[in-house]
N, C-alpha and C positions, 0 to 999 in steps of 0.2 A: 322625921322618923329616922332612926339609926339602927344599922344591923352590923353585928360582928360575926365573922365566921372564919374557920381555919380550913385550909386545903392541904392535905398531905399528898405529896408526890413521891413515888418510888424512884430511887436513884438507879441508874443502870450504867454499865461500863462505857467508857469513851471508845473502846475498840473491841471488836469481836474478830476472831480469826480461827481458821482451821487448816489442817493439812491432812490429805488423804493419799494413801498409796494402795494400789491394787495390781492385779495381774490380768486385767481384761483387755489389754492391747491386742494388736494383731501381729502376725509373723512378719509383716512388712515394716511396721513401725516400732516393733519391740513389745514384748509382753507386759513389761512393767510400766505403769503410769503413776505420775505424781500430780496432784492438783492441790493448790492452796488458794486461799482467799482471805482478804482482810476487809473488814467493814469499819468505817469511821462514823461514829454516831454524831448527831447534831450537838454542837456546843450549847445550844439553848435547852437541851434535855427534852426536846420534842421527838416524836417518832419518825425522824428522817435519817437516812443513812446514805453514805457514798461507799460503793464497794468496788473492788478490783480483784479479779481472779486470774490465775495463770495455770495452764496445763502443760506438762512436759512428758514426752514419750522417750524412753531410752531402752537400749538393749543391754542385757547383762551378759558378761563373758561366760 
């Protein structure tokens, strides 16, 4: 017995990233905050990711 079938797999990007800025900091650390993150998706195109984020607080003059 022989079977033929086709599987269609959606492609998705290798990288996802975002950058957020807001003014919800404190008077001690500075009102402005910036947060960014990058996610590296699996080269095998399966639903695994590696992510790294960073948050910075700063005072505006």
